PyMOL Python script that loads the backbone (N, CA, C, O; Angstrom):
from pymol import cmd

cmd.read_pdbstr("""\
ATOM      1  N   MET A   1     -13.119   4.937  -8.012  1.00  0.00           N
ATOM      2  CA  MET A   1     -12.330   3.860  -7.432  1.00  0.00           C
ATOM      3  C   MET A   1     -12.833   3.590  -6.021  1.00  0.00           C
ATOM      4  O   MET A   1     -13.216   4.505  -5.291  1.00  0.00           O
ATOM      5  N   GLU A   2     -12.823   2.339  -5.664  1.00  0.00           N
ATOM      6  CA  GLU A   2     -13.281   1.949  -4.342  1.00  0.00           C
ATOM      7  C   GLU A   2     -12.166   1.217  -3.597  1.00  0.00           C
ATOM      8  O   GLU A   2     -11.285   0.603  -4.199  1.00  0.00           O
ATOM      9  N   TRP A   3     -12.236   1.303  -2.274  1.00  0.00           N
ATOM     10  CA  TRP A   3     -11.281   0.587  -1.445  1.00  0.00           C
ATOM     11  C   TRP A   3     -11.540  -0.912  -1.543  1.00  0.00           C
ATOM     12  O   TRP A   3     -12.689  -1.345  -1.622  1.00  0.00           O
ATOM     13  N   ILE A   4     -10.473  -1.696  -1.537  1.00  0.00           N
ATOM     14  CA  ILE A   4     -10.542  -3.153  -1.603  1.00  0.00           C
ATOM     15  C   ILE A   4     -10.017  -3.700  -0.282  1.00  0.00           C
ATOM     16  O   ILE A   4      -8.924  -3.340   0.153  1.00  0.00           O
ATOM     17  N   SER A   5     -10.785  -4.558   0.347  1.00  0.00           N
ATOM     18  CA  SER A   5     -10.372  -5.152   1.615  1.00  0.00           C
ATOM     19  C   SER A   5      -9.232  -6.140   1.386  1.00  0.00           C
ATOM     20  O   SER A   5      -9.227  -6.872   0.396  1.00  0.00           O
ATOM     21  N   VAL A   6      -8.266  -6.159   2.304  1.00  0.00           N
ATOM     22  CA  VAL A   6      -7.190  -7.146   2.197  1.00  0.00           C
ATOM     23  C   VAL A   6      -7.731  -8.548   2.448  1.00  0.00           C
ATOM     24  O   VAL A   6      -7.084  -9.533   2.095  1.00  0.00           O
ATOM     25  N   ASP A   7      -8.922  -8.648   3.060  1.00  0.00           N
ATOM     26  CA  ASP A   7      -9.553  -9.957   3.227  1.00  0.00           C
ATOM     27  C   ASP A   7     -10.100 -10.471   1.902  1.00  0.00           C
ATOM     28  O   ASP A   7     -10.265 -11.678   1.722  1.00  0.00           O
ATOM     29  N   GLU A   8     -10.385  -9.548   0.962  1.00  0.00           N
ATOM     30  CA  GLU A   8     -10.929  -9.912  -0.345  1.00  0.00           C
ATOM     31  C   GLU A   8      -9.818 -10.310  -1.307  1.00  0.00           C
ATOM     32  O   GLU A   8      -9.874 -11.383  -1.907  1.00  0.00           O
ATOM     33  N   ARG A   9      -8.810  -9.455  -1.460  1.00  0.00           N
ATOM     34  CA  ARG A   9      -7.665  -9.760  -2.317  1.00  0.00           C
ATOM     35  C   ARG A   9      -6.544  -8.769  -2.045  1.00  0.00           C
ATOM     36  O   ARG A   9      -6.749  -7.724  -1.427  1.00  0.00           O
ATOM     37  N   TRP A  10      -5.348  -9.123  -2.522  1.00  0.00           N
ATOM     38  CA  TRP A  10      -4.146  -8.317  -2.351  1.00  0.00           C
ATOM     39  C   TRP A  10      -3.687  -7.801  -3.701  1.00  0.00           C
ATOM     40  O   TRP A  10      -3.945  -8.441  -4.720  1.00  0.00           O
ATOM     41  N   PRO A  11      -3.007  -6.651  -3.734  1.00  0.00           N
ATOM     42  CA  PRO A  11      -2.426  -6.204  -5.004  1.00  0.00           C
ATOM     43  C   PRO A  11      -1.269  -7.117  -5.408  1.00  0.00           C
ATOM     44  O   PRO A  11      -0.800  -7.940  -4.622  1.00  0.00           O
ATOM     45  N   GLU A  12      -0.833  -6.952  -6.627  1.00  0.00           N
ATOM     46  CA  GLU A  12       0.297  -7.734  -7.119  1.00  0.00           C
ATOM     47  C   GLU A  12       1.574  -7.323  -6.386  1.00  0.00           C
ATOM     48  O   GLU A  12       1.723  -6.149  -6.045  1.00  0.00           O
ATOM     49  N   PRO A  13       2.499  -8.255  -6.134  1.00  0.00           N
ATOM     50  CA  PRO A  13       3.773  -7.890  -5.514  1.00  0.00           C
ATOM     51  C   PRO A  13       4.479  -6.798  -6.314  1.00  0.00           C
ATOM     52  O   PRO A  13       4.576  -6.877  -7.539  1.00  0.00           O
ATOM     53  N   GLY A  14       4.963  -5.795  -5.621  1.00  0.00           N
ATOM     54  CA  GLY A  14       5.662  -4.685  -6.246  1.00  0.00           C
ATOM     55  C   GLY A  14       4.752  -3.572  -6.736  1.00  0.00           C
ATOM     56  O   GLY A  14       5.242  -2.538  -7.190  1.00  0.00           O
ATOM     57  N   GLU A  15       3.443  -3.757  -6.658  1.00  0.00           N
ATOM     58  CA  GLU A  15       2.497  -2.740  -7.114  1.00  0.00           C
ATOM     59  C   GLU A  15       2.387  -1.612  -6.080  1.00  0.00           C
ATOM     60  O   GLU A  15       2.223  -1.862  -4.886  1.00  0.00           O
ATOM     61  N   TRP A  16       2.481  -0.361  -6.564  1.00  0.00           N
ATOM     62  CA  TRP A  16       2.284   0.799  -5.694  1.00  0.00           C
ATOM     63  C   TRP A  16       0.795   1.073  -5.570  1.00  0.00           C
ATOM     64  O   TRP A  16       0.085   1.117  -6.574  1.00  0.00           O
ATOM     65  N   VAL A  17       0.318   1.258  -4.341  1.00  0.00           N
ATOM     66  CA  VAL A  17      -1.103   1.456  -4.085  1.00  0.00           C
ATOM     67  C   VAL A  17      -1.294   2.456  -2.946  1.00  0.00           C
ATOM     68  O   VAL A  17      -0.335   2.822  -2.267  1.00  0.00           O
ATOM     69  N   LEU A  18      -2.536   2.896  -2.743  1.00  0.00           N
ATOM     70  CA  LEU A  18      -2.902   3.638  -1.550  1.00  0.00           C
ATOM     71  C   LEU A  18      -3.308   2.623  -0.496  1.00  0.00           C
ATOM     72  O   LEU A  18      -4.000   1.650  -0.796  1.00  0.00           O
ATOM     73  N   LEU A  19      -2.878   2.849   0.740  1.00  0.00           N
ATOM     74  CA  LEU A  19      -3.157   1.944   1.838  1.00  0.00           C
ATOM     75  C   LEU A  19      -3.969   2.646   2.915  1.00  0.00           C
ATOM     76  O   LEU A  19      -3.663   3.779   3.286  1.00  0.00           O
ATOM     77  N   ALA A  20      -4.987   1.987   3.412  1.00  0.00           N
ATOM     78  CA  ALA A  20      -5.749   2.494   4.556  1.00  0.00           C
ATOM     79  C   ALA A  20      -5.298   1.693   5.771  1.00  0.00           C
ATOM     80  O   ALA A  20      -5.577   0.499   5.885  1.00  0.00           O
ATOM     81  N   CYS A  21      -4.598   2.370   6.674  1.00  0.00           N
ATOM     82  CA  CYS A  21      -4.013   1.711   7.843  1.00  0.00           C
ATOM     83  C   CYS A  21      -4.595   2.337   9.102  1.00  0.00           C
ATOM     84  O   CYS A  21      -4.467   3.548   9.284  1.00  0.00           O
ATOM     85  N   PRO A  22      -5.231   1.562   9.979  1.00  0.00           N
ATOM     86  CA  PRO A  22      -5.807   2.137  11.194  1.00  0.00           C
ATOM     87  C   PRO A  22      -4.801   2.944  12.016  1.00  0.00           C
ATOM     88  O   PRO A  22      -5.160   3.978  12.578  1.00  0.00           O
ATOM     89  N   ALA A  23      -3.560   2.491  12.095  1.00  0.00           N
ATOM     90  CA  ALA A  23      -2.560   3.173  12.917  1.00  0.00           C
ATOM     91  C   ALA A  23      -1.903   4.349  12.202  1.00  0.00           C
ATOM     92  O   ALA A  23      -1.383   5.251  12.858  1.00  0.00           O
ATOM     93  N   ASP A  24      -1.917   4.355  10.858  1.00  0.00           N
ATOM     94  CA  ASP A  24      -1.160   5.355  10.110  1.00  0.00           C
ATOM     95  C   ASP A  24      -1.994   6.237   9.193  1.00  0.00           C
ATOM     96  O   ASP A  24      -1.450   7.168   8.599  1.00  0.00           O
ATOM     97  N   GLY A  25      -3.287   5.986   9.054  1.00  0.00           N
ATOM     98  CA  GLY A  25      -4.114   6.763   8.134  1.00  0.00           C
ATOM     99  C   GLY A  25      -3.959   6.246   6.716  1.00  0.00           C
ATOM    100  O   GLY A  25      -3.717   5.057   6.511  1.00  0.00           O
ATOM    101  N   VAL A  26      -4.095   7.130   5.732  1.00  0.00           N
ATOM    102  CA  VAL A  26      -3.953   6.749   4.329  1.00  0.00           C
ATOM    103  C   VAL A  26      -2.549   7.103   3.876  1.00  0.00           C
ATOM    104  O   VAL A  26      -2.091   8.232   4.049  1.00  0.00           O
ATOM    105  N   GLU A  27      -1.877   6.130   3.298  1.00  0.00           N
ATOM    106  CA  GLU A  27      -0.497   6.286   2.874  1.00  0.00           C
ATOM    107  C   GLU A  27      -0.317   5.687   1.489  1.00  0.00           C
ATOM    108  O   GLU A  27      -1.123   4.863   1.056  1.00  0.00           O
ATOM    109  N   GLN A  28       0.730   6.093   0.798  1.00  0.00           N
ATOM    110  CA  GLN A  28       1.131   5.415  -0.433  1.00  0.00           C
ATOM    111  C   GLN A  28       2.187   4.401  -0.059  1.00  0.00           C
ATOM    112  O   GLN A  28       3.102   4.705   0.705  1.00  0.00           O
ATOM    113  N   GLY A  29       2.069   3.200  -0.591  1.00  0.00           N
ATOM    114  CA  GLY A  29       3.050   2.179  -0.271  1.00  0.00           C
ATOM    115  C   GLY A  29       3.113   1.145  -1.362  1.00  0.00           C
ATOM    116  O   GLY A  29       2.432   1.254  -2.382  1.00  0.00           O
ATOM    117  N   TYR A  30       3.933   0.140  -1.145  1.00  0.00           N
ATOM    118  CA  TYR A  30       4.056  -0.928  -2.116  1.00  0.00           C
ATOM    119  C   TYR A  30       3.974  -2.260  -1.411  1.00  0.00           C
ATOM    120  O   TYR A  30       4.277  -2.380  -0.224  1.00  0.00           O
ATOM    121  N   GLN A  31       3.554  -3.267  -2.172  1.00  0.00           N
ATOM    122  CA  GLN A  31       3.338  -4.577  -1.597  1.00  0.00           C
ATOM    123  C   GLN A  31       4.440  -5.513  -2.024  1.00  0.00           C
ATOM    124  O   GLN A  31       4.815  -5.564  -3.196  1.00  0.00           O
ATOM    125  N   LEU A  32       4.949  -6.246  -1.073  1.00  0.00           N
ATOM    126  CA  LEU A  32       5.951  -7.273  -1.356  1.00  0.00           C
ATOM    127  C   LEU A  32       5.281  -8.634  -1.294  1.00  0.00           C
ATOM    128  O   LEU A  32       4.141  -8.743  -0.843  1.00  0.00           O
ATOM    129  N   ALA A  33       5.956  -9.645  -1.731  1.00  0.00           N
ATOM    130  CA  ALA A  33       5.438 -11.007  -1.596  1.00  0.00           C
ATOM    131  C   ALA A  33       5.247 -11.321  -0.119  1.00  0.00           C
ATOM    132  O   ALA A  33       5.959 -10.782   0.727  1.00  0.00           O
ATOM    133  N   GLY A  34       4.316 -12.168   0.187  1.00  0.00           N
ATOM    134  CA  GLY A  34       4.088 -12.560   1.574  1.00  0.00           C
ATOM    135  C   GLY A  34       3.173 -11.621   2.333  1.00  0.00           C
ATOM    136  O   GLY A  34       3.202 -11.600   3.563  1.00  0.00           O
ATOM    137  N   LYS A  35       2.368 -10.850   1.635  1.00  0.00           N
ATOM    138  CA  LYS A  35       1.382  -9.957   2.250  1.00  0.00           C
ATOM    139  C   LYS A  35       2.022  -8.944   3.185  1.00  0.00           C
ATOM    140  O   LYS A  35       1.506  -8.680   4.271  1.00  0.00           O
ATOM    141  N   GLN A  36       3.138  -8.381   2.766  1.00  0.00           N
ATOM    142  CA  GLN A  36       3.820  -7.347   3.530  1.00  0.00           C
ATOM    143  C   GLN A  36       3.764  -6.054   2.739  1.00  0.00           C
ATOM    144  O   GLN A  36       4.115  -6.028   1.559  1.00  0.00           O
ATOM    145  N   PHE A  37       3.325  -4.985   3.381  1.00  0.00           N
ATOM    146  CA  PHE A  37       3.285  -3.668   2.760  1.00  0.00           C
ATOM    147  C   PHE A  37       4.330  -2.767   3.399  1.00  0.00           C
ATOM    148  O   PHE A  37       4.636  -2.890   4.585  1.00  0.00           O
ATOM    149  N   TYR A  38       4.871  -1.861   2.596  1.00  0.00           N
ATOM    150  CA  TYR A  38       5.826  -0.887   3.100  1.00  0.00           C
ATOM    151  C   TYR A  38       5.436   0.487   2.603  1.00  0.00           C
ATOM    152  O   TYR A  38       4.967   0.638   1.475  1.00  0.00           O
ATOM    153  N   LEU A  39       5.629   1.490   3.444  1.00  0.00           N
ATOM    154  CA  LEU A  39       5.309   2.864   3.081  1.00  0.00           C
ATOM    155  C   LEU A  39       6.413   3.479   2.252  1.00  0.00           C
ATOM    156  O   LEU A  39       7.549   3.005   2.240  1.00  0.00           O
ATOM    157  N   SER A  40       6.056   4.543   1.558  1.00  0.00           N
ATOM    158  CA  SER A  40       7.017   5.223   0.691  1.00  0.00           C
ATOM    159  C   SER A  40       7.621   6.446   1.355  1.00  0.00           C
ATOM    160  O   SER A  40       8.066   7.360   0.661  1.00  0.00           O
ATOM    161  N   ARG A  41       7.648   6.489   2.666  1.00  0.00           N
ATOM    162  CA  ARG A  41       8.202   7.644   3.380  1.00  0.00           C
ATOM    163  C   ARG A  41       9.717   7.718   3.301  1.00  0.00           C
ATOM    164  O   ARG A  41      10.311   8.711   3.722  1.00  0.00           O
ATOM    165  N   THR A  42      10.333   6.705   2.779  1.00  0.00           N
ATOM    166  CA  THR A  42      11.779   6.642   2.746  1.00  0.00           C
ATOM    167  C   THR A  42      12.255   6.290   1.341  1.00  0.00           C
ATOM    168  O   THR A  42      11.545   5.611   0.598  1.00  0.00           O
ATOM    169  N   ASP A  43      13.427   6.737   0.977  1.00  0.00           N
ATOM    170  CA  ASP A  43      13.997   6.414  -0.321  1.00  0.00           C
ATOM    171  C   ASP A  43      14.769   5.106  -0.294  1.00  0.00           C
ATOM    172  O   ASP A  43      15.137   4.578  -1.343  1.00  0.00           O
ATOM    173  N   SER A  44      15.012   4.587   0.881  1.00  0.00           N
ATOM    174  CA  SER A  44      15.821   3.387   1.020  1.00  0.00           C
ATOM    175  C   SER A  44      14.949   2.188   1.355  1.00  0.00           C
ATOM    176  O   SER A  44      14.163   2.228   2.302  1.00  0.00           O
ATOM    177  N   TYR A  45      15.090   1.121   0.576  1.00  0.00           N
ATOM    178  CA  TYR A  45      14.358  -0.113   0.856  1.00  0.00           C
ATOM    179  C   TYR A  45      14.681  -0.614   2.256  1.00  0.00           C
ATOM    180  O   TYR A  45      13.799  -1.118   2.951  1.00  0.00           O
ATOM    181  N   ASP A  46      15.939  -0.482   2.679  1.00  0.00           N
ATOM    182  CA  ASP A  46      16.353  -0.974   3.994  1.00  0.00           C
ATOM    183  C   ASP A  46      15.692  -0.217   5.127  1.00  0.00           C
ATOM    184  O   ASP A  46      15.555  -0.751   6.228  1.00  0.00           O
ATOM    185  N   ASP A  47      15.275   1.034   4.878  1.00  0.00           N
ATOM    186  CA  ASP A  47      14.651   1.851   5.916  1.00  0.00           C
ATOM    187  C   ASP A  47      13.133   1.900   5.783  1.00  0.00           C
ATOM    188  O   ASP A  47      12.484   2.704   6.454  1.00  0.00           O
ATOM    189  N   ALA A  48      12.557   1.056   4.931  1.00  0.00           N
ATOM    190  CA  ALA A  48      11.106   1.074   4.700  1.00  0.00           C
ATOM    191  C   ALA A  48      10.350   0.784   5.993  1.00  0.00           C
ATOM    192  O   ALA A  48      10.830   0.053   6.860  1.00  0.00           O
ATOM    193  N   ILE A  49       9.177   1.360   6.104  1.00  0.00           N
ATOM    194  CA  ILE A  49       8.336   1.213   7.289  1.00  0.00           C
ATOM    195  C   ILE A  49       7.237   0.208   6.971  1.00  0.00           C
ATOM    196  O   ILE A  49       6.438   0.441   6.064  1.00  0.00           O
ATOM    197  N   ARG A  50       7.182  -0.888   7.687  1.00  0.00           N
ATOM    198  CA  ARG A  50       6.164  -1.908   7.451  1.00  0.00           C
ATOM    199  C   ARG A  50       4.856  -1.479   8.110  1.00  0.00           C
ATOM    200  O   ARG A  50       4.857  -0.940   9.216  1.00  0.00           O
ATOM    201  N   VAL A  51       3.736  -1.724   7.417  1.00  0.00           N
ATOM    202  CA  VAL A  51       2.418  -1.384   7.946  1.00  0.00           C
ATOM    203  C   VAL A  51       1.455  -2.550   7.714  1.00  0.00           C
ATOM    204  O   VAL A  51       1.738  -3.466   6.941  1.00  0.00           O
ATOM    205  N   TRP A  52       0.321  -2.494   8.397  1.00  0.00           N
ATOM    206  CA  TRP A  52      -0.699  -3.522   8.299  1.00  0.00           C
ATOM    207  C   TRP A  52      -2.020  -2.874   7.915  1.00  0.00           C
ATOM    208  O   TRP A  52      -2.812  -2.514   8.785  1.00  0.00           O
ATOM    209  N   PRO A  53      -2.264  -2.722   6.605  1.00  0.00           N
ATOM    210  CA  PRO A  53      -3.495  -2.059   6.161  1.00  0.00           C
ATOM    211  C   PRO A  53      -4.711  -2.982   6.264  1.00  0.00           C
ATOM    212  O   PRO A  53      -4.587  -4.206   6.311  1.00  0.00           O
ATOM    213  N   THR A  54      -5.877  -2.358   6.298  1.00  0.00           N
ATOM    214  CA  THR A  54      -7.128  -3.108   6.228  1.00  0.00           C
ATOM    215  C   THR A  54      -7.690  -3.066   4.811  1.00  0.00           C
ATOM    216  O   THR A  54      -8.409  -3.976   4.399  1.00  0.00           O
ATOM    217  N   HIS A  55      -7.357  -1.994   4.052  1.00  0.00           N
ATOM    218  CA  HIS A  55      -7.864  -1.806   2.691  1.00  0.00           C
ATOM    219  C   HIS A  55      -6.782  -1.168   1.823  1.00  0.00           C
ATOM    220  O   HIS A  55      -5.818  -0.590   2.326  1.00  0.00           O
ATOM    221  N   TRP A  56      -6.966  -1.286   0.506  1.00  0.00           N
ATOM    222  CA  TRP A  56      -6.033  -0.674  -0.453  1.00  0.00           C
ATOM    223  C   TRP A  56      -6.806  -0.313  -1.711  1.00  0.00           C
ATOM    224  O   TRP A  56      -7.921  -0.788  -1.926  1.00  0.00           O
ATOM    225  N   MET A  57      -6.200   0.536  -2.545  1.00  0.00           N
ATOM    226  CA  MET A  57      -6.754   0.841  -3.864  1.00  0.00           C
ATOM    227  C   MET A  57      -5.619   1.230  -4.793  1.00  0.00           C
ATOM    228  O   MET A  57      -4.599   1.755  -4.346  1.00  0.00           O
ATOM    229  N   PRO A  58      -5.793   0.971  -6.104  1.00  0.00           N
ATOM    230  CA  PRO A  58      -4.756   1.362  -7.061  1.00  0.00           C
ATOM    231  C   PRO A  58      -4.557   2.871  -7.039  1.00  0.00           C
ATOM    232  O   PRO A  58      -5.481   3.622  -6.729  1.00  0.00           O
ATOM    233  N   LEU A  59      -3.351   3.308  -7.369  1.00  0.00           N
ATOM    234  CA  LEU A  59      -3.093   4.742  -7.474  1.00  0.00           C
ATOM    235  C   LEU A  59      -3.881   5.312  -8.650  1.00  0.00           C
ATOM    236  O   LEU A  59      -4.009   4.655  -9.683  1.00  0.00           O
ATOM    237  N   PRO A  60      -4.409   6.525  -8.505  1.00  0.00           N
ATOM    238  CA  PRO A  60      -5.122   7.133  -9.630  1.00  0.00           C
ATOM    239  C   PRO A  60      -4.147   7.527 -10.736  1.00  0.00           C
ATOM    240  O   PRO A  60      -2.944   7.653 -10.502  1.00  0.00           O
ATOM    241  N   GLU A  61      -4.671   7.718 -11.925  1.00  0.00           N
ATOM    242  CA  GLU A  61      -3.859   8.200 -13.048  1.00  0.00           C
ATOM    243  C   GLU A  61      -3.421   9.636 -12.750  1.00  0.00           C
ATOM    244  O   GLU A  61      -4.199  10.401 -12.181  1.00  0.00           O
ATOM    245  N   PRO A  62      -2.206  10.016 -13.116  1.00  0.00           N
ATOM    246  CA  PRO A  62      -1.775  11.396 -12.877  1.00  0.00           C
ATOM    247  C   PRO A  62      -2.545  12.360 -13.797  1.00  0.00           C
ATOM    248  O   PRO A  62      -3.060  11.942 -14.834  1.00  0.00           O
ATOM    249  N   PRO A  63      -2.624  13.628 -13.428  1.00  0.00           N
ATOM    250  CA  PRO A  63      -3.327  14.598 -14.285  1.00  0.00           C
ATOM    251  C   PRO A  63      -2.582  14.768 -15.609  1.00  0.00           C
ATOM    252  O   PRO A  63      -1.372  14.559 -15.702  1.00  0.00           O
ATOM    253  N   LYS A  64      -3.340  15.151 -16.612  1.00  0.00           N
ATOM    254  CA  LYS A  64      -2.754  15.325 -17.952  1.00  0.00           C
ATOM    255  C   LYS A  64      -2.456  16.783 -18.218  1.00  0.00           C
ATOM    256  O   LYS A  64      -1.961  17.127 -19.291  1.00  0.00           O
TER     257      LYS A  64
END
""", "prot")
cmd.dss("prot")
cmd.show_as("cartoon", "prot")
cmd.util.cbc("prot")
cmd.orient("prot")
């Protein structure tokens, strides 16, 4: 799997992905409509942390 630039394309809204964020490192997060990403550090949507990634990639398949 390779990193995809946000300048190239965005994941589908609601898709969970890995995010490469200059300020936060690599995080797991989800994408909302309007090119907004949120980290999964919280269980509450209202407390989600917004980030601005430069790259993303789909989550890998879990081990079998």
